[in-house]
C-alpha positions in Angstrom: 4.3 163.8 24.1 5.0 163.4 20.4 8.6 162.5 21.1 7.4 159.7 23.5 5.1 158.2 20.8 7.9 158.3 18.2 10.4 156.6 20.5 7.9 153.9 21.5 7.1 153.1 17.8 10.7 152.9 16.8 11.5 150.8 19.8 8.8 148.2 18.9 9.9 148.1 15.3 13.5 147.4 16.4 12.8 144.8 19.0 10.5 142.7 16.9 13.3 142.1 14.4 15.2 138.8 14.7 19.0 138.9 14.5 19.0 141.4 11.7 22.4 143.0 12.3 21.6 144.0 15.8 23.5 141.4 17.6 27.2 142.0 17.3 28.8 141.1 20.6 28.8 137.3 20.0 29.8 135.3 16.9 26.7 133.4 16.1 28.4 131.0 13.8 31.0 129.9 16.3 28.4 129.5 19.0 26.2 127.4 16.8 29.1 125.3 15.8 30.1 124.7 19.4 26.6 123.9 20.6 26.0 121.5 17.7 28.7 119.1 19.1 26.7 118.4 22.3 24.0 115.8 22.5 21.8 114.0 25.0 21.1 110.2 25.4 17.7 108.7 25.4 15.7 105.5 24.7 18.1 103.1 26.4 17.6 99.4 25.5 19.5 96.4 26.8 19.6 92.9 25.1 18.3 90.0 27.1 21.8 88.5 27.4 23.2 91.8 28.7 25.8 91.9 26.0 24.6 94.9 24.1 23.0 98.3 24.7 21.4 100.7 22.2 20.4 104.3 22.7 19.6 107.5 20.8 21.9 110.4 20.5 19.9 113.6 20.2 21.8 116.5 18.6 20.6 120.0 17.9 19.7 119.2 14.3 19.6 115.4 14.4 17.4 113.4 16.7 17.4 110.0 15.0 21.0 108.7 15.5 21.1 105.3 17.2 24.2 103.8 18.8 24.8 100.1 19.5 27.6 99.4 22.0 29.0 96.5 23.8 28.0 96.3 27.5 31.2 94.5 28.7 33.7 96.9 27.2 33.8 100.7 27.9 33.0 103.0 25.0 33.0 100.3 22.4 30.6 101.2 19.6 29.6 98.5 17.3 27.2 100.4 14.9 26.0 103.9 14.2 22.6 104.1 12.6 20.5 107.1 11.4 16.8 107.4 10.8 15.8 104.7 13.3 12.2 104.8 14.3 11.8 101.2 15.7 14.3 98.7 16.9 14.7 95.3 18.7 17.5 93.1 20.0 17.1 89.5 18.8 18.7 86.3 19.9 22.2 85.3 18.7 23.5 88.9 18.8 21.2 90.3 16.2 19.7 93.8 16.0 16.6 94.5 13.9 15.6 98.1 13.0 13.3 100.1 10.8 13.5 103.7 9.6 12.6 105.9 6.6 11.1 102.9 4.7 14.2 100.7 5.3 14.7 97.7 7.6 17.9 96.1 8.4 19.0 93.0 10.4 22.6 93.3 11.7 24.7 90.5 13.1 26.5 92.3 15.8 29.3 89.7 16.1 30.5 89.6 12.5 28.9 92.8 11.1 26.8 91.0 8.4 23.7 92.9 7.3 20.5 92.0 5.6 18.6 94.9 4.0 14.9 95.3 3.3 13.6 98.2 1.1 10.2 99.9 0.9 9.1 98.6 4.4 6.1 99.8 6.3 6.4 97.9 9.6 8.5 95.2 11.3 7.5 92.7 14.0 9.4 90.2 16.2 8.3 86.8 17.5 11.2 85.9 19.8 9.6 82.8 21.3 9.6 81.3 17.8 12.9 82.9 16.7 11.1 84.7 13.9 11.0 88.2 12.6 8.5 89.7 10.1 8.8 92.4 7.4 5.7 94.1 6.0 6.4 96.0 2.8 4.7 99.1 1.4 3.2 96.9 -1.4 1.2 95.1 1.4 3.4 91.9 1.1 4.4 90.3 4.4 7.4 88.0 4.9 8.4 86.0 8.0 12.0 84.8 8.5 13.7 82.5 11.0 16.8 83.2 13.0 18.9 82.0 10.1 17.2 84.5 7.7 15.4 81.7 5.9 11.9 82.6 4.6 9.4 80.8 6.7 6.0 82.1 5.4 4.6 85.0 3.4 1.2 86.4 2.5 0.1 89.3 0.2 -2.6 92.0 0.3 -2.1 92.7 4.0 -3.7 95.9 5.4 -2.9 95.4 9.2 -0.9 93.1 11.4 -0.9 92.6 15.2 1.3 90.3 17.3 1.9 89.6 21.0 5.6 90.2 20.5 6.2 86.6 21.4 4.7 83.8 19.3 1.4 85.0 17.7 0.9 87.0 14.5 -2.4 87.9 12.9 -3.1 89.9 9.7 -6.0 91.4 7.8 -6.0 90.4 4.1 -8.3 92.1 1.6 -8.7 90.5 -1.9 -11.4 90.7 -4.5 -13.7 92.6 -2.2 -13.4 90.0 0.5 -11.8 90.6 3.9 -10.2 87.9 5.9 -8.0 87.3 8.9 -5.0 85.1 8.6 -2.9 83.6 11.4 0.7 82.4 11.4 0.6 78.8 12.4 3.7 76.7 12.5 5.5 77.7 9.2 2.6 79.1 7.2 -0.3 81.5 7.2 -3.8 80.1 7.4 -7.1 81.8 6.9 -9.0 81.8 10.2 -11.9 84.1 9.4 -13.6 85.6 6.3 -16.2 88.3 6.0 -18.1 89.8 3.1 -18.0 93.1 5.0 -15.0 95.3 5.5 -12.6 94.3 8.3 -11.4 97.6 9.6 -9.3 96.6 12.6 -8.1 93.6 14.6 -6.9 93.7 18.3 -5.5 90.8 20.3 -7.1 90.8 23.8 -4.7 91.0 26.8 -5.4 87.4 27.7 -4.5 86.4 24.1 -7.5 84.1 24.1 -9.5 86.2 21.7 -9.0 88.4 18.7 -11.4 91.3 18.5 -12.4 92.0 14.9 -14.1 95.2 13.9 -16.2 95.0 10.8 -17.8 97.8 8.8 -21.0 97.2 6.9 -20.6 98.1 3.2 -24.1 99.4 2.8 -24.4 101.6 6.0 -20.9 102.1 7.4 -22.2 100.7 10.7 -19.7 98.8 12.9 -19.9 95.3 14.4 -17.6 93.4 16.7 -16.6 89.8 16.1 -14.7 87.8 18.7 -12.5 85.0 17.4 -11.3 82.4 19.8 -7.6 82.1 19.1 -7.5 78.4 20.0 -10.7 76.9 18.7 -11.3 79.6 16.0 -14.9 79.8 17.1 -16.6 83.0 15.9 -19.0 85.1 18.1 -20.8 88.1 16.9 -21.4 90.7 19.6 -24.3 93.1 19.9 -27.4 93.4 17.7 -26.0 93.7 14.2 -24.2 96.7 12.8 -24.4 99.9 14.9 -23.7 103.4 13.5 -20.5 104.7 15.2 -17.0 106.0 14.5 -15.1 103.3 16.3 -15.5 100.5 18.9 -13.5 100.6 22.1 -13.1 97.0 23.5 -12.2 96.0 27.0 -11.6 92.5 28.1 -13.1 91.5 31.6 -11.6 89.0 33.9 -9.2 87.4 31.5 -11.8 86.7 28.8 -14.8 86.0 30.9 -16.7 88.9 29.3 -16.2 91.9 27.1 -17.3 95.5 27.3 -17.9 97.4 24.1 -18.2 101.2 23.7 -19.6 102.2 20.3 -18.4 105.7 20.2 -19.6 108.4 17.8 -18.2 111.9 17.6 -20.1 113.9 15.0 -18.4 116.8 13.3 -19.2 120.1 15.1 -21.8 122.2 13.5 -20.8 125.7 12.4 -20.8 128.1 15.3 -24.1 129.9 15.6 -24.2 133.7 15.5 -24.2 134.9 18.1 -22.5 132.1 20.1 -24.4 131.7 23.4 -22.9 130.7 26.7 -24.5 130.6 30.2 -23.3 131.6 33.6 -24.3 128.2 35.1 -23.1 126.1 32.1 -22.2 122.7 33.6 -20.8 121.3 30.3 -18.0 123.5 29.1 -16.1 120.3 28.2 -18.4 120.3 25.2 -16.5 123.2 23.7 -13.2 121.4 24.1 -14.1 117.8 23.3 -17.1 118.1 21.1 -20.3 116.0 21.4 -19.8 112.3 22.1 -22.4 109.6 21.8 -22.0 106.2 23.3 -23.8 102.9 23.0 -22.6 100.3 25.5 -22.8 96.5 25.3 -21.6 93.7 27.4 -20.9 90.2 26.0 -20.8 87.2 28.3 -18.5 84.6 26.8 -19.9 81.5 28.6 -23.6 82.2 27.8 -22.8 83.8 24.4 -25.3 86.5 25.2 -25.0 90.2 24.4 -26.7 92.9 26.5 -27.2 96.5 25.7 -26.6 98.6 28.7 -28.5 101.8 29.3 -27.5 103.3 32.7 -29.1 106.7 32.3 -25.7 108.3 32.6 -23.6 109.8 29.8 -20.5 107.7 30.5 -19.6 104.2 31.6 -16.3 102.5 32.4 -15.5 98.8 32.7 -13.8 97.8 36.0 -12.8 94.2 35.2 -16.0 92.8 36.6 -18.7 91.2 34.5 -21.6 92.4 36.7 -20.5 95.9 38.1 -19.5 99.0 36.1 -18.7 102.6 36.9 -21.1 105.3 35.6 -20.9 109.1 35.8 -21.8 112.3 34.0 -19.5 114.9 32.7 -21.5 117.7 34.1 -19.3 120.0 36.2 -20.8 120.4 39.7 -18.2 122.7 41.3 -18.0 125.7 38.9 -14.7 124.5 37.5 -12.8 125.5 40.7 -10.2 122.7 40.2 -7.7 122.1 37.4 -8.9 118.5 37.3 -12.5 117.3 37.0 -14.5 116.0 40.0 -17.1 113.3 39.5 -19.8 111.6 41.5 -19.2 107.9 40.9 -22.1 105.4 40.6 -21.9 101.6 40.6 -24.1 100.1 38.0 -25.4 96.5 38.6 -25.9 94.9 35.2 -28.0 92.1 36.7 -30.5 94.3 38.6 -30.1 97.2 36.1 -29.8 99.7 39.0 -27.2 102.3 39.9 -26.2 103.7 43.3 -23.8 106.4 44.3 -20.6 105.1 45.9 -18.2 108.0 45.9 -18.7 111.8 45.8 -16.5 114.5 44.1 -13.8 112.1 43.0 -10.8 113.5 41.0 -8.7 110.3 40.8 -9.8 106.7 40.9 -8.1 103.3 40.9 -9.7 99.9 40.6 -8.4 96.5 41.7 -8.1 93.6 39.4 -11.4 91.8 39.0 -13.2 94.9 40.2 -13.6 94.0 43.9 -12.4 97.3 45.2 -12.5 101.0 44.1 -10.4 103.7 45.7 -11.0 107.3 44.9 -9.7 110.6 46.1 -12.5 112.7 47.5 -12.0 116.4 46.9 -14.6 117.1 49.7 -12.8 115.2 52.4 -9.2 115.4 50.9 -8.8 111.7 51.7 -8.8 108.4 49.8 -12.1 106.4 50.1 -12.0 102.7 49.6 -15.2 101.0 48.5 -15.9 97.3 48.4 -18.2 96.6 45.4 -19.2 93.2 46.6 -20.1 94.1 50.2 -21.0 97.8 49.7 -18.6 98.8 52.4 -16.8 102.2 52.5 -13.6 103.1 54.4 -11.9 106.5 54.7 -8.2 106.2 54.8 -7.0 108.9 57.3 -3.8 110.2 55.7 -4.0 113.2 53.5 -0.4 113.0 52.3 -0.5 109.7 50.4 -1.2 109.2 46.7 -1.0 107.0 43.6 -2.6 103.8 45.0 -1.8 100.4 43.7 -3.6 97.1 44.7 -1.9 93.8 45.2 -3.4 91.4 42.7 -4.7 89.2 45.5 -6.7 92.2 46.8 -5.2 92.0 50.3 -3.4 95.3 50.2 -3.4 98.8 48.8 0.0 100.4 48.4 0.3 104.2 48.5 3.2 106.3 47.4 4.1 109.5 49.2 6.8 112.1 49.8 7.6 110.1 53.0 7.9 106.5 51.9 5.5 103.7 50.9 2.3 103.1 52.9 0.5 99.8 52.9 -3.2 99.5 53.8 -4.4 96.1 54.9 -7.9 95.7 53.5 -8.9 93.1 56.1 -7.6 94.8 59.3 -8.1 98.3 57.9 -4.6 99.2 59.2 -2.4 101.7 57.3 1.3 101.3 58.0 4.4 102.9 56.6 7.1 100.5 55.2 9.9 101.5 57.6 12.8 101.1 55.2 11.3 103.7 52.9 10.7 106.4 55.5 11.9 110.0 54.7 12.1 109.3 51.0 9.9 110.1 48.0 9.1 106.6 46.7 7.6 105.3 43.4 6.6 101.8 42.5 8.1 100.9 39.1 6.8 97.4 38.2 3.1 98.3 38.2 0.6 96.7 35.8 -1.6 99.6 34.7 -4.6 100.0 32.4 -6.4 103.2 31.8 -10.2 102.6 31.9 -11.3 106.2 31.3 -9.0 109.1 30.5 -11.0 111.9 28.8 -12.9 114.8 30.2 -10.1 115.4 32.7 -10.8 112.0 34.3 -8.0 109.7 35.5 -9.6 106.2 36.1 -7.2 103.3 36.1 -6.7 99.7 37.1 -3.4 99.4 38.9 -1.9 96.3 40.4 1.3 94.5 41.4 2.1 90.9 41.7 2.1 90.1 45.4 4.2 87.0 44.9 7.1 88.8 43.3 9.4 91.6 44.5 8.3 95.2 44.2 10.8 97.5 42.5 11.0 100.9 44.2 12.6 104.2 43.1 13.6 106.1 46.2 14.6 109.8 46.3 16.1 111.2 49.5 15.1 114.9 49.3 17.4 116.0 52.1 20.5 114.7 50.5 19.5 114.8 46.9 20.2 111.1 46.4 18.4 108.4 44.4 18.4 104.7 44.8 16.6 101.6 43.5 15.7 98.6 45.6 13.6 95.4 45.5 11.2 95.0 48.4 9.8 91.5 49.1 8.4 90.0 52.3 9.7 92.9 54.4 13.3 92.5 53.1 15.1 95.0 50.9 17.7 94.2 48.2 19.6 97.1 46.9 19.8 97.2 43.1 21.4 100.6 42.6 23.0 102.2 45.7 22.3 105.8 46.7 23.8 108.2 44.3 23.8 112.0 43.9 23.6 111.5 40.2 20.4 112.1 38.3 19.1 108.7 37.1 17.0 109.3 34.0 16.6 105.7 33.0 16.8 102.4 34.8 16.7 98.8 33.3 16.8 95.6 35.2 17.1 92.0 34.1 15.0 90.2 36.8 16.6 86.8 36.1 20.2 87.9 36.4 19.6 91.0 38.6 21.8 93.0 36.3 21.0 96.7 36.3 21.7 99.3 33.7 21.2 103.0 34.3 21.6 106.4 32.5 23.1 108.9 34.9 24.5 112.4 34.9 25.5 115.2 37.2 26.4 118.9 37.2 30.0 118.1 36.5 29.7 115.0 34.4 27.8 114.3 31.1 25.3 111.5 30.8 26.7 108.0 31.0 25.4 104.5 30.8 26.4 102.2 33.7 26.0 98.6 34.6 25.5 97.4 38.2 26.0 93.7 39.1 27.0 92.0 42.3 27.8 95.3 44.0 30.0 96.5 41.2 29.5 99.6 39.0 31.0 99.7 35.5 30.8 102.5 32.9 29.5 101.3 29.6 29.4 104.6 27.6 29.8 108.3 28.4 28.4 111.0 26.2 30.1 114.3 25.3 33.6 113.1 26.1 34.9 116.3 24.4 33.5 118.4 27.3 36.6 118.5 29.4 35.7 121.9 30.9 32.7 120.5 32.8 34.9 118.4 35.1 36.0 121.7 36.6 32.4 122.8 37.4 31.8 123.7 41.0 28.4 123.8 42.7 27.0 124.2 46.2 23.5 123.4 47.6 22.6 125.9 50.2 20.0 125.3 52.9 18.4 128.3 54.6 15.1 129.7 55.9 12.7 132.3 54.5 11.3 135.0 56.8 8.6 132.7 58.0 11.1 130.1 59.1 10.4 127.6 56.3 13.4 125.6 55.3 14.3 126.0 51.6 17.3 125.3 49.4 19.1 127.0 46.6 21.6 125.7 44.1 24.7 127.9 43.4 26.8 127.3 40.2 30.3 128.8 40.1 31.7 130.3 36.9 33.8 127.9 34.9 37.5 128.6 35.3 36.6 130.2 38.6 39.4 132.4 40.1 39.2 132.9 43.9 40.9 136.2 43.5 38.2 137.8 41.4 34.6 139.0 41.9 31.9 137.9 39.5 28.4 139.0 38.7 25.5 136.8 39.8 22.3 135.8 37.9 19.3 134.3 39.7 16.9 132.2 37.8 13.6 131.3 39.5 10.8 128.8 39.0 9.1 127.0 41.9 11.3 124.4 43.6 14.5 123.7 41.6 17.0 122.0 43.9 16.4 118.5 42.4 17.8 119.8 39.2 21.1 120.3 40.8 22.2 116.9 39.4 21.3 117.7 35.8 24.3 118.0 33.3 24.3 121.6 32.1 25.1 121.3 28.4 24.9 124.4 26.2 21.9 124.7 23.8 19.4 127.3 22.6 16.7 126.9 25.1 13.0 127.5 24.3 12.6 129.4 27.6 15.8 131.6 27.3 17.5 130.1 30.3 20.7 128.0 29.9 22.9 127.6 32.9 25.9 126.4 30.9 26.1 129.5 28.7 26.0 131.7 31.7 28.7 129.9 33.7 30.8 129.7 30.5 30.6 133.5 30.3 31.8 134.2 33.8 28.6 134.4 35.8 27.6 132.8 39.1 24.1 131.3 38.7 21.8 130.8 41.6 18.5 128.8 41.6 16.6 129.6 44.8 13.6 127.4 45.7 10.3 129.2 45.8 7.6 128.0 48.1 4.2 129.7 48.3 2.1 130.6 51.3 -0.9 132.7 52.4 0.8 136.0 51.5 0.3 135.2 47.8 2.7 134.0 45.1 4.3 137.4 44.5 5.2 138.2 48.1 6.2 134.6 48.8 8.5 134.6 45.8 10.0 137.9 46.8 10.7 136.6 50.3 12.3 133.3 49.0 14.5 135.2 46.6 15.6 137.8 49.2 16.3 135.0 51.7 18.4 133.3 49.1 20.4 136.5 48.5 20.9 136.9 52.2 22.3 133.3 52.3 24.9 134.4 49.8 26.1 137.4 51.7 29.2 135.6 52.9 30.4 134.8 49.4 33.2 137.3 48.8 33.6 136.4 45.1 30.0 137.5 44.3 29.7 141.1 43.4 26.4 142.2 45.2 26.2 145.3 43.0 26.0 143.2 39.8 23.1 140.9 40.3 20.3 140.1 37.8 17.1 138.2 38.0 15.3 136.2 35.3 12.5 133.8 34.9 10.0 132.3 32.4 6.3 131.6 32.8 5.7 131.3 36.6 9.3 132.4 37.0 8.6 135.3 34.7 5.7 136.3 36.9 7.9 136.2 40.0 10.6 138.2 38.2 8.0 140.8 37.1 6.6 141.1 40.6 10.0 141.4 42.2 11.0 144.1 39.8 8.3 146.3 41.4 9.3 145.6 45.0 13.1 145.0 45.2 16.2 147.3 45.1 18.7 144.4 45.0 19.0 143.8 41.3 20.7 145.7 38.5 18.4 144.3 35.7 15.7 141.8 35.0 14.5 139.4 32.2 10.9 138.2 32.3 9.5 135.8 29.6 5.9 134.7 28.9 4.7 136.0 32.3 1.3 136.6 33.9 1.4 140.2 34.9 -2.2 140.9 35.9 -3.6 138.2 38.3 -7.2 139.6 38.1 -7.2 139.7 34.4 -5.8 136.2 34.1 -8.2 134.9 36.8 -11.1 136.1 34.8 -10.0 134.6 31.5 -10.4 131.4 29.5 -7.4 129.1 28.7 -7.1 128.9 24.9 -5.4 125.5 25.4 -7.9 123.9 27.9 -11.0 125.8 26.8 -11.8 126.2 30.4 -11.5 129.1 32.9 -8.1 130.0 34.3 -9.3 130.7 37.9 -8.6 127.1 39.1 -4.9 127.9 38.5 -5.1 130.4 41.3 -7.5 128.8 43.8 -6.1 125.3 43.7 -3.3 125.3 41.1 0.1 126.7 40.4 -0.5 130.1 42.0 -1.9 128.4 45.1 -3.9 131.4 46.5 -6.4 129.1 48.1 -9.2 131.7 48.0 -11.4 133.0 45.2 -11.0 136.6 44.1 -14.4 137.5 45.6 -13.2 136.5 49.1 -9.9 138.4 49.1 -9.7 140.9 46.3 -6.7 142.8 47.7 -4.7 139.6 47.8 -5.0 139.4 44.0 -4.4 143.1 43.4 -1.4 143.3 45.7 0.3 140.2 44.1 -0.1 141.6 40.5 3.0 143.0 39.0 1.0 145.5 37.0 -0.4 147.1 40.2 3.0 148.6 41.0 4.5 149.0 37.6 5.5 152.6 38.4 7.9 151.2 41.1 10.1 149.3 38.6 13.5 151.0 39.1 15.9 148.9 36.9 15.9 148.0 33.2 13.8 145.0 32.3 13.8 142.8 29.2 10.4 141.3 28.4 9.7 138.6 25.8 6.7 136.6 24.6 5.4 134.5 21.7 2.5 135.9 19.8 0.9 132.5 19.6 1.1 131.7 23.3 -2.0 129.7 24.2 -1.0 129.3 27.8 -0.3 132.9 28.9 -1.5 135.3 26.2 1.1 137.8 24.9 -1.3 140.6 26.1 0.1 140.2 29.6 3.5 141.1 28.4 2.1 143.9 26.4 0.1 145.2 29.4 3.3 145.4 31.5 5.2 147.0 28.7 2.4 149.6 28.3 2.6 150.4 32.1 6.4 150.7 31.8 6.0 153.0 28.8 3.5 155.2 30.6 5.8 155.6 33.5 8.9 156.1 31.4 10.7 153.1 32.7 13.7 151.5 30.9 12.3 148.5 29.1 12.7 146.5 25.9 10.1 143.9 24.8 10.6 141.1 22.2 7.6 139.8 20.3 8.2 136.5 18.5 5.6 136.3 15.8 5.1 132.5 15.3 6.1 131.2 18.7 4.2 129.7 21.6 4.7 129.8 25.4 8.1 128.1 24.9 10.0 129.1 21.8 10.8 126.2 19.5 14.0 124.7 20.7 17.0 125.5 18.5 14.8 127.7 16.3 15.9 131.0 14.8 13.8 132.7 17.5 15.4 130.8 20.4 18.9 131.5 19.0 17.9 135.2 18.8 16.6 135.2 22.4 19.6 133.3 23.6 22.1 135.9 22.2 20.0 138.9 23.4 19.9 137.5 26.9 23.7 137.1 26.9 24.1 140.6 25.6 21.6 142.0 28.1 23.5 140.6 31.1 26.8 141.7 29.7 25.5 145.2 29.2 24.1 145.6 32.7 26.3 143.2 34.8 29.6 143.5 33.0 29.4 147.1 31.8 29.9 146.0 28.1 28.3 148.9 26.4 27.9 149.8 22.7 25.3 147.1 22.1 23.1 148.9 19.5 19.7 147.3 20.3 20.1 148.1 24.0 21.6 151.5 23.5 18.5 152.5 21.6 16.6 152.3 24.9 19.3 153.3 27.3 20.9 156.3 25.6 18.8 159.5 25.4 20.0 160.5 22.0 19.8 157.0 20.4 16.4 157.6 18.7 
């Protein structure tokens, strides 16, 4: 017994060290040097004239490199910039950027540059041909397209613009606050206050400027509305109100305004003892803290302000001057869902009455001008449409539709789904599928969207599309793993980007010219920027051109059934430099459904979850990503079935050595790996990271991140068990890896971050303790300052990356004499 304790202690001491002479099979310096050459592309921008593109190159140690390239010539770079945080294309081939306190205007034709130092912010006014530079000394300058100074003003504390032709600033001088406006070629004072002007906001209609003032003597806040045309001043409310900030929402294009004076007092020190109750309906309080609201509505025409007291804790504007949404944050369903459910009431400001219109709503969308509200009922599992003017209610009888969007004329509600776009005719109450979108997962891209309430787990929005213009759709064909982009208008479809098996991570369209730019990649080709026009596709820029090996990559997408007859897929990657005369080891990596990732470019990097496909196929492994679909057997048994079914589908592959197969996963994939290690005899070794190992323990615990119970993640969330523990206890016990830890029969590597707020490290420690008690071969890695995912490219992620490669080499390639593994595997090592 003493020997066991000594061995365990020494093992823990060794495995907690991070690359301290234990990793000798791989040259760390050469790996880091190789990986450092790879980068990804993001933040694609296209100039209005389609001549230029800009994008960010994100390297391992450098995320702020910006490239400007010509759009009409392949791989023609005009400028390479570093430190860019904000950038714009201007007319006449100019590029304007800000970063690290420096701004620069570049003439992309002749290379001329104009530099600005000690800069806080830049703005553009393209309708005027102007650009603005705000310096750290609070001085603001405005220039025209010929770089001639147009106007300037000093002592500026804030500026806002509409990014077209309007610019407003706050100026504070000699204890006086004022608002100035750029008019023609000079700044003019448009409003002055003896109080402190804290903030200005241009209303969406651009008819009004909302000015927040703070009273010097009380710190109370007041809102002033400034008419941007007449410069008429209107004070809203009843003087200064004690609050931390004012949230302002414009109603019906400037017909009225809704004000939320929001106060969030600092939390009092936790009482001892801290008291919680078994029927506590307000656990959100522990996460969000107390909130106090005072609501006002200002009618522009009558110039009257009305304080609104609905009797409810919360209120949301719905783009209607008379009707508003009200609700409480009190939880009515024992927190059984990962999202909050609300009873929604409609408040009539004229009659000062409320009535319930929707029950147990988790998601809610409002039409423009507030005529309709559609909410998803968790009771009925259907969308319910409510007419606020006629008090009518309609249940839409399709449980598989989602993400509703109203046409701005209020004639239709469009729903996205895994099987096309559906259109609900509000007048005829008919729901029809748009036929040309059938059998595709479709998303509407050109949606105008405003969040009207987004805290407390709520998702309330106004969503609309212009019914008189084409709708832009992204379509994903799940059967063929193909993506396309189209315009739909008046029942006709215009293809913008033809179906491609490439992953399209960005899409830009010039609506006037119909020119399309895309950012695409695939398993055998790095990210590239393409231009589509008049049916032609042209490459603009390709990343990682040095990666010649990836063109030899080979991949197959397998389709097969699990034991219940459910059709699933798996993605098989061949080793690079594959030789058909050889046999290779196989590594399975699991995490829910992964087949859509088949078109992702696999570049090498130090992953925060320990899984990097490229490093494995580079080192001579087959890699298989089997889809995992859950069912009534529970997440453990369903995962086991899907993984075994995937292995069965690979039996005909003569180049796969079935005696050298490993399984790995992180988070939910780590759970699946841990469970399978207690039930399967088809693997030579395992790697499980940040895994839930005891379903009962996790079910009856609180999330440190969400400050709410974890049991919704089982009943209605990721683990999808559909029943509470009290209704089927054996389902939870039987699907827990810890329940059969004594059955683990192959070596397993466990790892966790000690600061994991998602899945506490104690789950990994519990499984390790069970393995220790049953004298199973196991190594556990504790990363002291890391979370659920290790910081990408950190020393810890590098350490984990190398240990994973060595673990697989040891057990799947028989490369022994790896000291940190030998300490566990050889009897006389300790």
